[in-house]
Residue frames as qw, qx, qy, qz and C-alpha x, y, z in Angstrom:
[[0.854, 0.379, 0.348, -0.075, -12.76, -67.45, 15.45],
 [0.457, 0.824, -0.334, 0.001, -9.97, -65.79, 13.53],
 [0.234, -0.615, 0.743, -0.125, -7.51, -67.48, 15.85],
 [0.775, 0.038, 0.612, -0.154, -9.26, -70.83, 15.35],
 [0.740, 0.669, 0.025, -0.068, -8.94, -70.33, 11.59],
 [0.175, 0.811, -0.554, 0.068, -5.24, -69.57, 11.95],
 [0.454, -0.420, 0.766, -0.173, -4.72, -72.67, 14.05],
 [0.689, 0.154, 0.700, -0.103, -6.76, -75.10, 11.98],
 [0.033, -0.198, 0.627, 0.752, -6.99, -73.59, 8.50],
 [0.167, 0.490, 0.856, 0.005, -10.71, -74.48, 8.52],
 [0.034, 0.235, 0.299, 0.924, -12.44, -71.90, 6.30],
 [0.368, -0.655, -0.627, -0.207, -15.71, -72.30, 8.25],
 [0.468, -0.583, -0.322, 0.581, -14.09, -70.39, 11.11],
 [0.226, -0.091, 0.217, 0.945, -13.08, -67.58, 8.75],
 [0.180, -0.446, -0.589, -0.649, -16.62, -67.32, 7.39],
 [0.461, -0.680, -0.558, 0.117, -18.06, -67.24, 10.92],
 [0.417, -0.422, -0.131, 0.795, -15.61, -64.49, 11.89],
 [0.074, 0.138, 0.388, 0.908, -16.58, -62.43, 8.83],
 [0.324, -0.588, -0.627, -0.396, -20.29, -62.82, 9.60],
 [0.500, -0.630, -0.436, 0.403, -19.75, -61.86, 13.24],
 [0.328, -0.235, 0.059, 0.913, -17.71, -58.80, 12.25],
 [0.059, -0.331, -0.521, -0.785, -20.34, -57.71, 9.73],
 [0.421, -0.664, -0.592, -0.177, -23.11, -57.98, 12.34],
 [0.521, -0.550, -0.316, 0.571, -21.12, -56.22, 15.05],
 [0.254, -0.213, 0.141, 0.933, -20.41, -53.22, 12.84],
 [0.018, -0.595, -0.636, -0.492, -23.97, -52.60, 11.69],
 [0.091, -0.279, 0.216, -0.931, -25.37, -49.30, 12.92],
 [0.095, 0.334, 0.813, -0.468, -28.08, -49.40, 15.57],
 [0.213, -0.381, -0.499, -0.749, -31.60, -48.77, 14.34],
 [0.018, -0.254, -0.693, 0.675, -33.68, -47.22, 17.12],
 [0.159, -0.520, -0.619, -0.567, -37.42, -46.83, 16.66],
 [0.012, 0.174, 0.513, -0.840, -39.37, -44.26, 18.65],
 [0.117, -0.572, -0.715, -0.383, -43.16, -44.10, 18.72],
 [0.103, -0.293, -0.363, 0.879, -44.36, -40.68, 19.80],
 [0.375, 0.422, 0.174, -0.807, -47.83, -39.20, 19.42],
 [0.790, 0.414, 0.387, -0.235, -48.90, -41.97, 17.06],
 [0.558, 0.762, -0.319, -0.072, -45.90, -41.48, 14.78],
 [0.911, -0.233, 0.185, 0.285, -42.91, -43.78, 14.38],
 [0.225, 0.907, -0.356, -0.031, -39.44, -42.37, 13.86],
 [0.957, -0.016, -0.014, 0.288, -36.29, -44.32, 13.09],
 [0.086, -0.924, 0.370, 0.038, -32.87, -43.14, 14.17],
 [0.904, 0.253, -0.227, 0.259, -29.58, -44.64, 13.03],
 [0.386, -0.867, 0.309, -0.056, -26.73, -44.59, 15.53],
 [0.302, 0.655, -0.692, 0.038, -23.09, -45.63, 15.46],
 [0.914, -0.118, -0.386, -0.037, -22.27, -49.27, 16.18],
 [0.487, 0.304, -0.530, 0.624, -19.41, -48.04, 18.37],
 [0.402, -0.494, 0.227, -0.737, -21.81, -46.82, 21.08],
 [0.023, -0.102, 0.935, -0.339, -22.09, -49.10, 24.09],
 [0.326, -0.371, -0.791, -0.361, -25.31, -51.13, 24.17],
 [0.284, -0.549, -0.647, 0.447, -26.21, -49.97, 27.68],
 [0.013, -0.334, 0.000, 0.943, -26.13, -46.34, 26.45],
 [0.269, -0.112, -0.644, -0.707, -28.47, -47.31, 23.59],
 [0.352, -0.449, -0.820, 0.026, -30.80, -49.00, 26.08],
 [0.170, -0.482, -0.407, 0.757, -30.88, -45.86, 28.26],
 [0.120, 0.162, -0.308, -0.930, -31.71, -43.76, 25.20],
 [0.324, -0.264, -0.790, -0.448, -34.54, -46.09, 24.23],
 [0.296, -0.513, -0.723, 0.355, -35.98, -45.92, 27.77],
 [0.059, -0.444, -0.162, 0.879, -35.92, -42.12, 27.67],
 [0.178, 0.017, -0.557, -0.811, -37.44, -42.06, 24.19],
 [0.262, -0.409, -0.866, -0.120, -40.35, -44.12, 25.51],
 [0.217, -0.635, -0.535, 0.513, -41.14, -41.27, 27.91],
 [0.133, -0.086, 0.218, 0.963, -40.90, -38.43, 25.36],
 [0.319, 0.568, 0.577, -0.493, -44.21, -36.55, 25.18],
 [0.485, 0.794, 0.028, -0.364, -43.55, -34.91, 21.79],
 [0.855, 0.409, 0.102, 0.303, -41.71, -35.64, 18.57],
 [0.211, 0.871, -0.239, 0.374, -39.63, -32.50, 19.08],
 [0.569, -0.673, 0.437, -0.180, -38.48, -33.80, 22.47],
 [0.938, 0.006, 0.319, 0.134, -37.48, -37.12, 20.89],
 [0.649, 0.666, -0.018, 0.367, -35.52, -35.37, 18.12],
 [0.091, -0.876, 0.332, -0.339, -33.78, -33.15, 20.68],
 [0.778, -0.474, 0.406, -0.078, -32.87, -36.12, 22.87],
 [0.905, 0.222, 0.241, 0.273, -31.38, -38.06, 19.96],
 [0.397, 0.833, -0.108, 0.370, -29.55, -34.92, 18.81],
 [0.372, -0.801, 0.412, -0.226, -27.95, -34.53, 22.23],
 [0.896, -0.202, 0.391, 0.053, -27.05, -38.20, 22.23],
 [0.795, 0.503, 0.124, 0.316, -25.44, -37.97, 18.80],
 [0.165, 0.882, -0.235, 0.374, -23.42, -34.96, 19.98],
 [0.539, 0.246, -0.667, 0.452, -21.78, -37.14, 22.58],
 [0.353, -0.381, 0.395, -0.758, -23.94, -36.11, 25.50],
 [0.510, -0.093, -0.852, -0.080, -24.39, -39.70, 26.60],
 [0.604, -0.591, -0.197, -0.497, -26.93, -40.38, 29.27],
 [0.024, -0.445, 0.732, -0.516, -26.02, -40.78, 32.90]]
């Protein structure tokens, strides 16, 4: 859209590009429900979406809150899931 703005000068393209950029750089908000409690984790927007999806799938299987915290801690330390 930035290129379309450059080519046409139409400010609608610039606004669309800004909105897209703003949405793409929002951090991920991952919710985990464990033992009747809900926890929210904030993760970098630079992480690939398929890695986030793997994390969410593993969080769904966590039996305890401590396990969920440990899993997210490992993930944040760069130990991405295989």
